C-alpha positions, 0 to 999 in steps of 0.5 A, spaced: 545 897 301 539 898 297 535 905 299 528 905 298 524 911 294 523 917 299 518 921 295 512 921 290 516 922 284 521 916 286 516 911 288 512 912 281 519 912 277 521 906 281 514 902 279 516 904 272 523 901 272 520 895 276 515 894 270 519 895 264 525 891 267 521 886 270 524 886 277 521 886 284 524 892 287 529 898 285 533 902 290 534 909 288 541 908 287 541 902 283 544 903 276 540 901 270 545 897 267 546 893 273 539 891 273 540 889 266 538 895 262 540 896 255 538 901 249 531 898 248 529 898 255 532 906 256 527 908 250 521 904 254 523 908 260 523 915 257 516 913 253 513 911 260 516 917 264 513 921 258 506 918 259 506 917 266 509 923 269 508 928 263 515 930 262 521 929 257 527 926 259 533 925 255 536 919 253 543 921 255 540 922 262 539 915 263 546 914 260 550 919 264 547 918 271 542 911 270 539 911 277 532 913 280 534 918 284 538 922 278 532 921 274 527 924 279 531 930 280 531 931 272 523 930 272 523 936 278 527 940 273 523 939 267 517 940 271 520 947 273 522 949 266 515 947 263 511 950 269 509 956 264 506 951 259 501 948 264 506 942 265 505 939 258 510 935 254 512 939 248 510 935 241 505 929 244 505 923 240 499 922 235 493 919 239 492 912 236 485 910 236 485 903 232 481 903 226 477 896 226 473 898 220 479 899 216 483 893 218 483 890 212 484 896 207 491 896 203 496 901 207 503 903 205 510 899 207 514 903 212 521 905 210 525 898 212 519 894 209 520 898 202 527 897 202 527 890 203 521 889 198 525 893 192 531 889 194 528 883 192 529 885 185 535 887 181 534 895 181 540 896 186 547 893 187 546 887 191 539 886 190 535 879 188 535 877 195 529 877 200 530 879 207 529 872 209 531 868 215 531 860 216 532 856 222 532 848 223 530 846 230 530 839 232 525 837 238 524 830 241 517 828 243 514 833 239 506 833 237 505 835 230 498 836 230 498 840 237 504 844 234 499 845 228 493 847 232 497 852 236 500 855 230 494 856 227 491 860 233 497 865 232 496 866 225 488 868 227 491 872 232 497 876 229 495 880 223 501 880 219 502 873 219 496 874 214 499 879 210 501 880 203 504 885 198 501 887 192 505 889 185 504 896 187 508 896 193 502 896 198 501 891 204 494 888 206 492 884 211 487 878 209 481 877 213 481 870 212 486 864 210 486 857 209 488 852 215 495 852 215 498 845 214 505 843 216 508 839 210 511 833 213 517 828 211 518 821 214 525 819 214 525 814 219 528 807 218 532 810 212 539 809 211 543 815 214 546 817 207 539 818 204 537 822 210 543 826 210 542 827 202 534 829 203 536 834 209 541 837 205 536 838 199 531 841 203 536 846 206 538 848 200 531 849 197 529 853 203 535 857 206 535 862 201 527 862 199 524 868 195 517 867 197 512 870 192 510 877 196 503 877 193 501 870 195 500 868 202 503 865 206 510 869 206 513 863 211 514 856 210 514 851 216 516 844 214 517 838 219 522 832 218 521 825 222 527 822 224 529 816 228 529 816 236 537 817 236 542 820 231 545 814 230 538 811 227 537 807 233 531 807 237 529 807 245 527 814 245 522 819 243 523 820 235 526 827 233 522 832 229 526 837 225 523 843 224 524 847 218 522 855 219 523 860 213 520 867 214 520 873 210 523 879 214 517 883 211 513 880 216 517 880 223 522 883 226 526 880 232 522 882 237 516 879 234 519 873 233 520 873 241 513 874 241 511 868 237 516 864 240 513 865 247 506 865 245 507 858 241 510 855 247 504 858 251 499 855 246 502 848 245 502 847 253 495 849 253 491 850 246 485 853 250 490 858 254 487 865 254 491 871 251 489 878 251 485 880 245 489 885 241 485 891 238 491 894 235 494 892 228 500 893 225 496 898 220 494 902 225 502 903 227 504 904 220 499 910 219 500 913 226 508 913 224 507 917 218 504 922 222 510 923 225 513 926 219 509 933 221 512 933 228 517 937 231 521 931 233 521 929 226 524 935 224 529 936 229 531 929 228 532 930 220 536 936 221 541 933 226 542 927 221 542 931 215 547 936 218 552 930 219 552 928 212 558 932 210 562 929 215 559 922 216 565 917 214 563 911 209 562 904 211 569 900 213 573 899 207 575 891 208 579 888 203 575 885 197 576 881 191 570 882 187 565 888 186 558 888 189 555 890 182 558 883 179 554 879 184 547 877 180 545 873 186 549 874 192 549 867 197 550 868 204 554 863 209 554 863 217 560 863 222 557 862 229 560 861 236 558 862 243 561 865 249 558 861 255 555 864 261 561 865 266 565 869 261 559 873 258 557 875 266 564 877 267 564 881 260 557 884 262 559 886 269 565 889 267 561 893 262 556 895 267 561 898 271 563 902 265 556 905 264 556 901 257 550 896 256 551 889 254 549 890 246 554 896 247 560 892 249 559 887 244 558 892 238 565 896 241 568 889 240 566 888 233 568 895 231 575 894 234 575 888 229 573 892 223 578 897 224 583 892 224 582 890 217 579 897 215 583 901 210 581 907 215 579 906 222 573 912 221 567 908 218 560 908 219 556 901 221 549 900 220 545 898 226 538 895 227 533 898 232 527 895 234 524 902 235 516 901 237 514 908 238 509 909 244 502 910 240 498 905 244 499 901 250 499 894 245 505 897 241 510 892 244 505 886 244 503 886 236 507 882 230 510 886 225 517 889 222 518 895 226 525 895 224 529 902 224 536 903 222 541 908 225 548 910 222 553 909 227 560 913 226 566 909 229 572 912 230 578 907 232 584 912 231 588 914 236 591 910 242 586 910 247 584 903 251 578 899 249 574 902 255 575 909 253 573 907 246 567 903 248 564 908 252 565 913 247 561 909 242 556 908 247 555 916 248 555 917 240 549 911 240 545 914 245 546 921 242 544 918 236 538 915 239 535 921 241 534 923 234 531 916 232 524 919 229 527 919 222 530 912 220 536 910 217 533 909 210 531 916 209 538 918 211 541 914 206 537 916 201 539 923 202 546 921 202 545 918 196 542 924 193 548 928 195 553 923 193 550 923 186 548 915 186 547 909 191 553 905 191 557 911 195 551 911 200 551 904 202 552 902 209 553 894 208 556 892 215 550 891 220 550 890 227 543 887 230 542 886 237 537 882 240 539 882 247 532 884 250 533 880 256 528 876 259 521 877 256 517 873 260 513 867 258 515 860 256 518 858 249 516 852 245 522 848 247 520 849 255 513 847 254 511 841 257 511 834 254 518 836 250 524 832 252 529 836 249 531 841 243 537 843 239 538 848 234 541 845 228 542 851 223 540 858 221 542 863 216 539 870 214 540 874 208 538 882 207 539 885 200 545 890 200 548 887 206 555 884 206 556 882 213 550 882 218 553 881 225 547 878 230 547 877 237 542 874 242 542 871 249 540 863 250 540 860 257 545 865 260 550 865 254 552 870 248 550 867 242 553 870 236 554 869 228 556 873 222 552 872 216 556 874 210 557 874 202 564 870 202 565 871 195 566 878 195 572 877 200 579 874 199 579 867 201 580 866 209 579 873 210 572 872 214 575 866 218 581 870 220 576 876 222 571 872 226 577 868 229 580 874 232 573 877 234 571 871 238 578 871 241 577 878 243 571 877 247 574 871 251 580 876 253 575 881 255 572 876 259 578 874 262 584 879 262 583 886 265 589 889 260 584 887 254 580 893 257 585 898 260 591 896 257 594 903 254 596 899 247 588 897 246 586 890 246 590 887 241 596 888 246 594 882 250 596 875 247 
């Protein structure tokens, strides 16, 4: 039975939870995880509690007892402890006032952008790669003129869609750019073999692009017109295949969700009003640099630097070629889906355990890596969409806010999967308490201590875009479109061997591995990915996969 808020603090907290989670009501004993919470939501909640109630609540509080009632008690304790200092929160964030006059002046790259930018060169092992995403989507009934007009509004609206990076490594927002044109290829009425050849050629050209960073645009959108039916027949609206190539220097996964939502809104109504944006990514980057002078930053630096002596290396997977031998790494994709029913069972079981959806998928990924790694203790690289609450519009603007965090995994011993999953979640939440220094800086310090870059590489990456419902419509849900289908996707990141990406679509878990296959023995990655898919399916269907004394591999 849902218990309504009983005190002013509980009522205010419930309002914050409803706002952040996008739900109508929250009971004081409802678990954050049962309501769809994840690490990103927890970070947002902690930020809002700081802003609205004036106290700092540890992230671990939300992990250990994730209810409004428990947090209300923690707020009371925190207020009592700070009573002697007029209730102030220690180390307030910089107050960000948007610099409208300086909006188009050069500004520095953030840590991840700088790593991506340098990774375009051969300065480091596994370089000569743009941080780049490519996707093909096929849509029926698409009005390309309308789509182009909607996309131009986005370019005008979001600064980073007009960004360039100069030869010295500073970025700049162009005040004006030419009207963007989507290049169109018409393959209607052509023989099937010619169509396939043309599509394959375009994919080969665009999928591993390295767009010139000092010239606008750092994205490339094209369209191919196809016959109404896949077999070349007619009778249905023509198919339009969109080819979308974007340099990740501009956007992170959260930004991509913003763009998809707003593009759908504008496609449905070109005159749709959107809230004006006063905040710029430039403002955010400069404010973030000020954090280096804060106690939060110093505590985070001490936490991570003190752990460097014991932090294990990346997973030691079997390899047939040294990464340094690859002059131009080439990525391949393996992908699969866990349908809504089994995925709901996994999330429900994880929620009872106190583990987020991202956390349980991460734990399963770690199990598979441990099975093939020489040492069951290793470190993997997590991408974190870490938007610090400098301004009320921080979550509304586009840019690469990505931060990295290094997660230590210990899969040794005879613990069952649920114990290891919870332990891994606890480690991650403890690490996220110290998120004010990025993983790039930590890896630089690790490289300095180990006397070189290669030993500090953390080339196995986990990227979760399990954000939940961000509201609004996407292009594929906009009016007038009969149907759409994702056809192909691939991404590349410099100094990465294996990037595991997860997201949710129509209630299903959608996941893929983007890998440099040339490094590994033939068939190895196929075997690993197959085991990973099988493990997720067992977690959905067999209790013993969670609690069996021999771990998930004991289940046939």
